C-alpha positions in Angstrom: -6.1 -14.6 -1.1 -3.0 -12.5 -2.0 -0.1 -14.1 -0.4 3.6 -13.0 0.4 6.3 -14.5 2.5 7.6 -12.4 5.5 10.2 -12.2 8.4 9.0 -11.4 11.8 11.0 -8.4 13.1 8.9 -7.6 16.3 6.0 -8.5 18.7 3.5 -5.9 18.9 0.4 -6.0 20.9 -0.9 -9.4 21.8 -2.2 -11.1 18.6 -0.1 -8.6 16.4 3.5 -8.8 14.9 5.4 -6.6 12.7 7.0 -8.3 9.7 9.4 -7.3 6.9 8.5 -8.3 3.4 11.0 -7.9 0.3 9.6 -6.5 -2.9 9.1 -9.1 -5.8 9.3 -8.3 -9.4 6.1 -8.8 -11.3 7.1 -12.1 -12.8 9.3 -13.3 -10.3 12.3 -14.5 -12.4 12.8 -14.5 -16.2 15.3 -15.5 -18.8 15.2 -11.9 -20.3 16.0 -9.9 -17.2 18.3 -7.6 -19.1 15.5 -6.2 -21.6 12.7 -6.4 -19.0 11.3 -2.8 -17.8 10.2 -4.4 -14.5 13.8 -5.8 -13.6 15.3 -2.3 -14.7 13.0 -0.5 -12.4 13.5 -3.1 -9.5 17.4 -2.3 -10.0 16.9 1.4 -10.2 15.0 1.7 -7.2 16.5 -1.2 -4.9 15.4 -4.0 -2.9 14.0 -2.2 0.1 12.0 -4.0 2.6 8.7 -2.8 3.9 7.7 -3.4 7.6 4.1 -3.8 8.5 2.1 -4.8 11.4 0.1 -8.0 11.0 -2.6 -10.0 12.9 -1.1 -13.1 14.2 -3.4 -15.8 15.4 -0.6 -18.6 15.1 2.1 -17.0 17.6 4.8 -16.7 15.7 8.2 -15.7 17.2 10.9 -13.0 16.1 13.2 -14.1 13.2 10.6 -16.5 12.0 9.5 -16.7 8.3 5.7 -16.7 7.9 3.3 -16.3 5.1 0.9 -13.3 5.5 -2.2 -13.0 3.4 -5.1 -10.7 2.8 -8.5 -11.3 0.8 -8.3 -10.1 -2.8 -11.8 -8.4 -2.3 -10.7 -6.6 0.7 -7.4 -5.5 -1.1 -9.4 -4.4 -4.4 -12.0 -2.5 -2.4 -9.5 -1.0 -0.2 -7.2 0.1 -3.1 -10.2 1.7 -5.0 -11.3 3.7 -2.0 -7.9 4.9 -1.3 -6.9 5.8 -4.5 -10.2 6.5 -6.8 -11.9 8.9 -4.0 -8.9 11.4 -4.1 -8.7 11.2 -7.8 -12.4 11.8 -8.6 -12.3 14.5 -6.0 -9.3 15.9 -7.9 -11.2 16.1 -11.3 -14.5 17.2 -9.9 -12.9 20.1 -8.0 -11.1 21.2 -11.1 -14.3 20.8 -13.2 -16.3 22.7 -10.6 -13.5 25.5 -10.5 -13.5 25.8 -14.0 -17.3 26.1 -14.5 -17.4 28.7 -11.7 -14.5 30.7 -13.2 -16.5 30.6 -16.6 -19.7 31.7 -15.1 -18.4 34.6 -13.0 -15.1 35.6 -14.2 -14.1 36.9 -17.7 -11.2 34.2 -18.3 -10.2 31.0 -16.5 -6.9 31.1 -14.8 -5.1 27.6 -15.0 -3.4 28.1 -11.6 -6.7 28.7 -9.8 -8.1 25.4 -11.5 -5.0 23.4 -10.3 -5.2 24.9 -6.9 -9.0 23.9 -6.4 -8.2 20.6 -7.7 -5.2 20.0 -5.2 -7.6 21.4 -2.5 -10.4 19.2 -3.2 -8.2 16.2 -3.2 -6.5 17.3 0.1 -10.0 17.8 1.6 -10.8 14.5 0.8 -7.8 12.8 2.0 -8.3 14.8 5.2 -11.7 13.3 5.5 -10.7 9.8 5.1 -8.1 10.4 7.5 -10.6 11.8 9.9 -13.0 9.0 9.2 -10.3 6.5 9.9 -10.1 5.0 6.5 -6.5 4.4 6.4 -6.4 2.4 9.7 -9.1 0.0 8.9 -8.7 -3.8 10.3 -10.2 -5.0 7.1 -7.0 -4.0 5.2 -4.7 -5.7 7.8 -2.8 -8.9 6.8 -3.1 -12.0 8.6 -0.3 -14.4 9.3 -1.8 -17.8 7.7 1.4 -20.2 7.9 4.6 -20.5 10.1 7.5 -21.8 8.3 10.2 -23.8 10.4 13.3 -22.0 11.5 16.3 -22.8 9.8 19.5 -22.5 11.6 22.7 -21.7 9.8 26.1 -22.4 11.7 27.4 -24.9 14.0 25.0 -24.5 16.9 21.6 -25.7 16.7 
């Protein structure tokens, strides 16, 4: 399971909550952060929180720290499906466009090949969206642990 800590920011539909996570660097913390490419990119792009809806069988409350998780196999298969299919369509469309241009035209126009590649990739993304592959429940993280609320200040 791939796990991350998050903060519940809103209650959604029954059994669902919206959480906010902060991106972490690849190594977490390092003694040589000044010479690290990952730390430089983190400083460049900032430490923006991302908000995502997760399944909540434990009943988390707004403001509570939780651990969210997703199975590694689901994460890898989902990433492969969502990234590789459009990429393969891009290269396949470009190859077919170049072959067609070589067969029926005198010369290959690069702009036409690039346009065909983008159109093929866009068609696959549209098809994936139409099939609902971007909203699959198998890719939805799950709240696996509730952390106690820590009060700061004079009142409890």
